[in-house]
N, C-alpha and C positions, 0 to 999 in steps of 0.2 A: 634327347632334347638339344635344341640349338644353343650355341653360345650366345648369351644375351648381352648386347651392348646398348646402353641407354641413349647415347648420343652419337649419331653418325656424322655430325658436322665437326670440322676440324680446321683450326686456324692455319693460314698459309703465310708465306713470306714474300712472295714475288708479285707485288702490286704497289701502286702509289696513287695518291689523291690528285685529281685534276682541279684546275681553277674553277671549273663550272660545277663542282660538287660531285661529279662522277668519279668512279674508281677505275683505273686502268690495270688490267691483269698483265703482268710481265713474264708469265711462264712460257708462252710460245709466241712466235712472230706474228700471230694474229692480233695481239694487243687489243683485246676486247675492252671497250669503254662502257661501263655499266652504271646505270642508275640504281638507286636503292631497290633491292628485290629482284633485279634482272639477273639472268644467267648468261654466261658466255656461250659461244657456239658449241662448246664441248658439253654443255648442259649441267655438268656436275660441279662447276665452280660458279659462285654467285656473289653479288654484292650484298652483304648483310651487315648492317650497322657501320657502313662506310669502310668496310674491309672485305677482302676476298676470302671466302671460306670454301673448303671442299665438303660437299654434301653426301659423299658416298664412302666415307672412311669406314672400313670394316665390313662393307657389303659387296657381294659378288654375284655375278650371273650364274655361278656354278663352278665346281672343281672337278677335274678329271686327270687321271694319270695317263700320259701319252708317251710314245717313243720320242726321244729328243730330236730324231730326224724329222719329225713332223713340224718343227718350228719354222723353217727347216734349219738345222745345224748338223752338218755332216762331219765336222772336225772337232767337235766338243763332246768328249765322253761318249763315243758312238755306242749305240745299243742299250743305253741306260734309260730308265724311266724318269720322267719329269712331271711334277705336279703342276698342272696348268690352271690358270683362272684369269678372269677379266672382270670389269665392272660394266657400267653403261656409258654411252656417249663417246665422242671422238672430237679431236680438234681439227680434223680435215673433213671435207664434204665430198668425198669421192662418189661420183655417180655410178661407179662400177663396183661398189663395196661388196665383198664376198661374205662379210659378217654383219650385214646391215641390221639384222634383227637385234643385235647387241649394240653395235656402235652407233646406230641411229635411234636407239631407244630414248624416249622422253618420259619414261615411267620408272621412277626410282623403285616403285613397288615390285618391279620385275627382278630386282636384286634380292633373291630369296635366300641366298646362302650368307650366313653371318659368321665372321670369324676374326678373332684378334690376330695380330702378327705372330704372337707366340703359339697360338693354336695351329696356324698354318705350318709353321716350322716343325711343330711336334708331329702333325699328321704326315708331313713329307718324310720325316725321319722314320716313323712307324711303317710307312708304306714302302720303304726301301728306295725312295727317290734320291737321286744324287743332286737334284736341282729343282728349283721352283721357277716357273715361267710366267711372266706377266704378258698375257696374250689375249686374243679374241677382240679386244679393243686396245687403244694405245695407252701404255702405262704413264706416258707423259702427263696425262690429265689427272691421274691419281698419284701424282708425284710423291706426296707425303706418306701415303699408305704403302706404296711400293718400297720406299726407302726403309720404313719401319719393318716391313716384312723381310727385306733383305738383311737387315741388321739382326733380326731374330734368327734367321736361317744361318747366318754366318757363325753364330754361337753354337750351332749344332753341326757345323761343317757341311752345310747344304749350300750349293751354289745358287746364284740368282741370274736369270736370263731375261732380257728385255726384247720383246718382239715389237718393233716400233717403226714408225715412218720417219723418225729422226727430226721431227719438226719441233724444236725447242730452243729457247734463248740461251745465251752464253753462260750466265751465272747459274741458273738451275741445271743446265747440262753438266757443268763441272761437278756439282753436288750429286746429281743423280748417278752418274757413271762411276763415282767414287765407290759405290756399293754394288755395282754390277760386275759379274764375272764374264758374261758373254752376252752377245746381242745379235739379232738378225735385223738389219735395217732394210726397209722396203724402199728401194729407189724406183719410184713408180714410172719414171720416164726420164728422158734427157733433154727435154725442151721446156722452156718457161711457158710456152703456149699451152702445152698439155697440162702442166701443174695448175695454171691459172683457170683454165676453162673446165677441167674435169675433176679437180680436187679442191678448188678454191684456195689454193696455197701457192707457194713459190718454190722454185728449185734450189736456189742458192743456199738457204738455211740447211737443207738436207745435205748438200755437198760439204758445207762447213762442219756438220756433225761427223760425217765420214772422215774428213781430214783430222778433226779433233781426236776421234777414236784412234786413228792410226798414229798420230804424232805425239799425243799427250797422255795416253792411257796404256794400260796393259790388258784391256778388255779384249777378249777374243771375239771377233765379229765376222759375219758373213752377210752377203748382199742378196736380196731377192728382187727380181724384176718380172712383174706380171705382164706378159705380152698380149696386147689387145689388138685384134685384127683391124688394120687401117688407122690405128691411133698412135701406136708407139713401136711398131714392129718392123720398120723399114731397115734395110741393111745399112743405110747411111747413119741412122740414129744409133744402131747397135755398135757400129764401127766407132762412132764418136764416144759413146759411153764407155766401151771397153778400153779404148785408148786413154781416156781420162783416168780410169781405174789404175791402169799400169803406171801412168805418169805421176799420179798423186798418192796412190795407196800401195803400189808395188804388185808383184805377181802372185803373192801368197794369200790374198783375200779371196775366199771361195765365192763364186757367183752362181745363183740359181735362177734359171729362166723357167718360169712356170706358166701353165696354160690357163687362160681366162675361160670362165663359163658365164653365160648370160645371167645377169642378176641386177637387182635394185632398179636403177633407172636406165640401164643399158641392156635390156632384154632383146633388143633388135640386133645386137651384134652377135655373130656366130662364135662358136668355140674356136679356140686357137688350134690350127692344124699342127700335128706333130712335126711336120717338115719345117715349120717356122722355128720351133724350139731347137731342132737339130741345127738349123742354119745359124741361129744365134750362138749356140754352143761352139760351133766351128769357128765363127768369127772371133769369139773371145779367146779360144785356144790359139788361133793364128796370131792374135795380137799380143800373146804372151801370158795370159792368165793361166796359172798352173792347174787350178781345180774348178771345173765348170760342170754344172749339173742341169738336168731337165726335171721338171716337176709337174704334178697333176696329170701325168700320163704314165702308162706302163712302159718303161724303157730301162731295162736292166743295165745296159751299157752306159746310158746317160746318167744313171743314178749311182753308179759305182765310182770308187776313187782309184785313180791310177797314179803311179810314180811319174812325175814330169820328166825324170831323167832317163829311165829305162823302159817306161810304159808297163811295168809289172802291175798287175791288179793288186791293190793294197787292201781295199775293203769292198767286198761284193755286196750288192744290195738288190733286193727284189721288192719293190715298194719300200716298206720299212723293216723288212726282214733281212738280217745280215747273214752272209755266208762266208766268203773268203776273209781271212785276216792275216795279212802278211806284213805286219809292222812289228819290229823288234826293238828292244832297248828303249821303249817308251815312244820314240818318234823317228825311227829309221826304217827305210825300205829293206826287207829281208833279202832282196836280190842284189842291190847295188850299194846299200848303206847310205843312200841319199836321205837327208833330213826331210821329214814330212811335216808341214806346218799344221799346227793345231794343238789341242789339249787331249792327250790320250792316256789310257791306263795300260797296264801290261797285257790285259786281255780285253776283248770286246764284251760289252754287256749282252745279256740274253733276254731282254724284255720282249723283243719281237714287235709285232705290228698291232697288238691288241690295245684297246682303249677301255679304261676302267673308271666309271663315274665314282666320285667320292662324296659322301655326306659328312658335313662337319658336325658329327654327333659327339 
């Protein structure tokens, strides 16, 4: 039987009343101004009785055990399994969304899996997962549910991972990342024009989140950039982006350049050529980023981890399957003893590439 929860609506903190009777949601920089009964762009937050409530607390689109590398996180407990789940909706409106069936859903009834935070933590522990990932859609919009799950997981020594676009206001951001152990932030492009026209959002709040993570938290985070032909894949833009990363975040934040496939409202755009990903990786390395990866293509060289000092292969990867493991003493290169940035254990995990759907029974 499914875990039964009588009420999926949950009170929230980040909103205020406007003079005209509407309520403004202050969770993300979209600042939706809602009349009674209206939902924000994210769909799961609405004005009910003159306050903002979350309507999807305890409901999910499904649970699955994945390799942590699929998030992608290459420097956070490599090789270990992570229990992944998401809800419905999103606070961005990306025309190229690769998970549009979940993030663009306007049907709460599609959230067929029901689970309390305590149940999720328990299933993660029983499944041998080292972490739980809030993914498939952005956990910012189910802020309260994600935090409660993270607290329950922490009690069982299970880590929490946010896979996010980083589009969140200052106060809720501080509270949210207080409970996260790792994150992958999707830096979708490096121009305001791209963000405004193709995501309906703005670039600066995402950059603010990245700087906040680096300077104000101990959260391990990595960056993903989906390269879309003709939209954000120019050498000039990648130069500017990677130089900004070095200047503001330093050389040890891993970057993942991943391939686009035609989807949602951009089916007329071709797949990203492998050469474009290699070009982006080379630019990032040239500009001083120590750990740079290619994704969504088969590229063992571009998906493996190398020592930035001696170029020794540290972690070999073939898709999500690990091979070489040349890290000693927790975080040092076996060859030259250089410190390797990340969160590692004495040995690599052996979960491999398989995906295991999980029912909350």
